[in-house]
C-alpha positions, -999 to 999 in steps of 0.1 A, spaced: 0 0 -1 11 36 -7 24 52 24 1 81 33 22 95 63 52 112 72 66 107 106 94 123 128 121 99 119 144 112 150 119 94 172 103 66 151 137 52 143 146 47 178 114 29 189 116 -7 202 92 -34 214 92 -16 248 84 17 235 56 12 209 20 18 218 11 42 245 46 40 261 58 61 232 45 93 251 68 91 282 97 77 262 97 103 234 93 133 258 122 120 280 142 113 249 139 149 237 150 163 270 179 137 273 193 146 238 191 182 247 218 175 274 192 174 303 198 148 332 171 120 331 161 100 360 131 76 362 113 70 395 96 37 408 59 39 410 31 14 408 20 28 376 23 12 342 52 18 320 31 40 297 25 63 326 61 65 338 74 90 363 106 107 354 125 139 361 145 162 338 171 186 351 194 212 337 214 215 369 197 246 381 160 236 379 141 203 375 107 194 363 89 160 370 67 144 344 40 118 345 37 105 310 29 138 290 20 159 321 46 180 335 46 195 370 34 229 359 1 212 357 -15 218 390 -33 191 412 -63 214 410 -61 213 372 -59 176 372 -90 172 395 -111 196 373 -100 177 340 -110 143 355 -144 156 365 -162 163 332 -190 182 346 -168 204 365 -147 210 334 -178 221 317 -186 245 344 -152 262 341 -157 264 303 -190 280 306 -177 306 330 -149 314 305 -175 316 276 -160 287 258 -186 270 237 -194 236 253 -226 214 249 -253 219 276 -257 190 299 -263 177 334 -246 152 357 -263 123 376 -247 106 406 -251 71 418 -279 79 440 -301 92 412 -325 65 397 -323 56 361 -360 67 356 -350 103 365 -322 103 341 -345 90 312 -370 118 321 -343 143 319 -334 130 285 -369 131 273 -374 168 284 -340 178 269 -348 163 236 -326 141 213 -300 135 199 -280 131 232 -246 118 244 -241 100 275 -208 91 291 -191 82 325 -185 113 345 -149 104 353 -140 81 324 -109 84 303 -98 76 268 -134 77 254 -143 45 274 -180 41 279 -190 72 257 -221 67 236 -229 94 211 -258 102 186 -285 87 207 -318 95 188 -345 78 208 -355 67 244 -350 30 237 -315 36 225 -309 60 256 -320 33 282 -298 7 265 -268 32 266 -276 39 302 -277 5 314 -246 -3 295 -226 23 312 -240 18 348 -245 -20 349 -219 -35 324 -191 -10 327 -199 -1 365 -197 37 359 -225 49 383 -219 86 378 -230 98 343 -231 130 323 -258 136 297 -254 163 272 -267 176 239 -252 160 208 -232 182 184 -232 175 148 -196 178 136 -162 160 131 -140 149 161 -106 164 167 -80 160 194 -61 194 197 -28 195 217 -22 228 234 11 239 249 10 275 264 -7 297 239 -1 275 210 -17 246 191 11 221 184 -9 192 171 -42 184 156 -55 149 149 -89 140 135 -100 106 144 -121 90 117 -140 56 116 -124 24 102 -121 28 66 -103 16 34 -94 34 3 -102 15 -31 -76 8 -58 -100 -4 -85 -92 -41 -83 -92 -53 -46 -123 -63 -26 -131 -45 7 -120 -77 24 -86 -76 6 -83 -40 14 -89 -46 51 -63 -71 51 -37 -49 35 -44 -21 59 -42 -43 89 -9 -57 78 4 -20 74 -7 -13 109 10 -44 122 42 -35 103 43 -1 118 39 -19 152 24 14 167 -12 3 157 -8 -35 157 -36 -38 184 -58 -14 166 -70 -35 136 -102 -35 118 -122 -66 128 -144 -82 101 -176 -89 122 -214 -87 120 -212 -49 128 -190 -43 97 -212 -64 75 -244 -46 87 -227 -12 82 -218 -21 46 -252 -32 39 -265 3 47 -243 13 18 -254 -15 -6 -219 -30 -2 -204 -64 9 -169 -73 19 -166 -88 -16 -173 -53 -33 -145 -39 -54 -140 -1 -46 -129 24 -73 -94 37 -71 -91 66 -46 -125 62 -30 -126 61 7 -153 37 22 -162 36 59 -166 2 72 -178 10 108 -195 40 123 -175 47 155 -145 72 154 -125 49 178 -87 44 169 -85 12 192 -114 -3 171 -95 2 139 -102 39 132 -75 62 118 -58 92 133 -54 118 106 -32 149 109 -53 180 106 -30 208 117 -35 228 85 -72 219 82 -83 237 114 -93 273 112 -77 300 133 -110 304 152 -111 266 161 -74 268 174 -83 298 195 -113 280 211 -89 252 220 -63 275 235 -90 294 254 -104 260 268 -70 252 283 -67 287 297 -101 282 313 -87 256 337 -65 272 364 -28 263 359 -32 241 329 -3 251 305 -6 218 285 -35 196 275 -53 175 249 -86 193 240 -113 173 225 -134 194 201 -161 189 176 -164 211 144 -192 217 121 -175 226 90 -208 237 73 -217 263 99 -181 269 113 -194 262 149 -168 247 173 -177 231 207 -152 217 234 -162 183 248 -136 178 273 -98 183 283 -71 157 291 -42 168 313 -23 137 306 -31 131 269 -13 105 249 6 121 221 10 89 200 -18 102 175 -1 135 171 33 119 165 22 91 141 -9 98 123 -19 71 97 -23 100 72 -6 133 70 26 148 90 34 138 125 39 167 147 68 170 171 49 174 203 78 164 225 98 194 211 70 219 221 67 204 257 104 206 264 107 240 247 80 253 273 96 237 304 133 243 294 132 272 269 170 278 269 177 243 255 181 235 218 169 206 201 194 181 190 180 163 158 214 150 148 219 128 178 224 90 168 218 78 203 189 67 223 185 51 257 172 17 266 137 21 280 132 -16 283 163 -23 303 156 8 325 121 -5 332 132 -40 342 158 -24 366 130 0 380 106 -29 387 132 -48 407 126 -45 445 147 -17 461 153 3 428 136 36 436 154 57 409 172 48 378 193 76 363 202 74 325 238 82 317 240 117 304 240 123 266 276 129 255 287 165 246 298 175 211 289 165 177 286 127 171 294 108 141 284 72 131 308 48 115 307 11 105 339 -8 105 341 -42 86 369 -64 98 376 -88 71 387 -116 94 370 -143 114 372 -131 150 348 -157 165 354 -175 198 383 -151 207 368 -128 231 372 -101 205 339 -85 213 347 -84 250 379 -68 242 360 -42 220 336 -34 248 364 -24 270 381 -5 243 348 14 235 345 23 271 380 37 272 375 59 242 339 69 251 323 51 218 289 38 216 275 9 194 279 -29 191 301 -56 175 285 -85 156 301 -115 141 290 -122 106 283 -154 87 310 -146 61 339 -148 84 339 -111 90 331 -87 120 309 -57 119 316 -29 145 291 0 147 305 29 165 293 63 175 313 91 191 331 125 185 355 127 158 384 126 180 372 96 201 364 76 168 398 84 156 416 69 186 393 39 187 398 32 150 437 34 155 434 10 185 414 -15 162 441 -14 137 470 -17 157 461 -36 190 486 -44 215 472 -80 217 488 -100 187 458 -122 185 436 -93 176 458 -79 147 437 -77 116 444 -69 80 419 -49 59 393 -27 77 365 -13 55 352 19 68 315 30 61 291 58 72 259 49 90 226 66 98 205 43 120 206 53 158 221 31 184 219 25 221 240 47 245 262 17 253 285 -7 237 276 -44 236 281 -78 218 253 -85 195 257 -123 193 278 -129 223 274 -168 220 299 -165 190 324 -144 210 331 -168 240 366 -180 238 373 -218 230 404 -234 246 424 -262 233 407 -296 237 373 -310 229 342 -291 243 308 -306 234 283 -280 229 247 -283 241 222 -275 214 185 -278 211 177 -310 192 165 -304 156 129 -313 148 128 -348 132 107 -348 100 99 -384 103 69 -391 124 74 -416 153 51 -447 153 32 -454 184 56 -485 188 86 -462 188 70 -437 211 65 -464 235 102 -472 238 112 -437 244 104 -431 278 117 -395 287 100 -365 302 87 -338 280 111 -314 297 141 -335 290 130 -341 255 129 -305 248 165 -300 261 182 -333 248 218 -326 244 241 -338 216 279 -337 211 287 -312 183 322 -315 171 318 -297 138 319 -262 154 351 -270 173 368 -285 141 358 -254 122 376 -232 148 408 -252 153 412 -256 117 408 -218 109 437 -198 99 435 -174 128 434 -203 153 466 -218 138 484 -185 137 477 -178 173 486 -213 185 523 -204 196 510 -174 216 483 -195 234 511 -219 244 533 -192 257 505 -178 277 499 -212 292 536 -216 301 536 -182 317 505 -190 338 521 -223 350 
């Protein structure tokens, strides 16, 4: 499929399995500050890793963040934003357009709420008073029967007893991210859809789109499900999953604008009018001490009317950073600019920190704070050195790790299948020069190499130096050493008679060991092993 988006590569290229999804919010903000030279420390809490607590400091002042929310957001602002009706009251006082509505607490009977809905008139929206992430929100309710079902769903099934009922506003749904007096990201959330190519069926287009979401890893859990709801919705358009859609035509396959249910986040920064952006900024200002927030607005483009639904003081910024269509907006930059205005963005940094490793350490008992080593100063360069020599089973990687630490170089070493070794190195020009000279002319004779090919590199690396395939680096001594390997799958099926004869436990069968001489013979017959044999004998004599 044609790629319809453009994402900030200085963030996306550093993402790992530990930072995809909602965790991208704390990771990317902390990464932005760390790359600017701020000291970064993560703190232990009982929260999930997507709501990690961390501190950034420039040595003179420090700011603490919970996911996207910085400490300039007051506790009062947090309490107001959690309470949707109180938020509505503050918006009304500040003359910010917001739908009229009423709150109903647990002690209010369903009949009273239904009567209020009847007196107010449809269409209506009903939602949990303190829900988050759109959970439990039911929109476009057009009659009493649907309203009663929605009310019972929220109160009985979801267990949200306190609800808010408000007028429905006809328009499109947007998440506007505000920092200070500026709108720094706008995302329109649209229902699950596919775009025709003139030859593929809707079913095939859905599979293609789901595969694209899986490939990005950011939306692998937000796939379009082919179910009865989808089939029924297509029927209303005189379509089926086997219908072929003309090229360029967008077809919606479900009605709800929910990203987690397969909907799409679309960048709409350039689509919003100045008036709509002003309304979003004023909404954030209406809440005391709320310098940053995700503002949910509805916009009727036919009339130009704008209304604010709610505010989120700890909004996830994944949608703004990585929309499925359009340009990703660098919200982390805007947040760090606001909290540390004297720092400059470092887009050229090829380093990132290991969020997964940090999180494992943080969850260990007794680990209260995990500081990340400061980002090195100066302009960093990235190089790849290809050593045209088999350096396996000689502790070459271990030697390089110590060498890299000495010369303040980051990256990794990897033993390649073609009897070569790849060394990825990041550092200042001066540090890379001394590191390279040490590789070319090592003091240890066994590490002397001939041809070294030097290449440039763009992909970022972790802020450490490590051995990628350490199992190929462990030194082998003279003599025979059997290697324990997992037994290969036998293609021939065993008969019941054969199975009866083999009486071993499942655990033992999985780990059945075999003597493997080939690997050892390959090593001892290699040129490098033969050349270094006199040196190894001398070392043994000295030890004796």
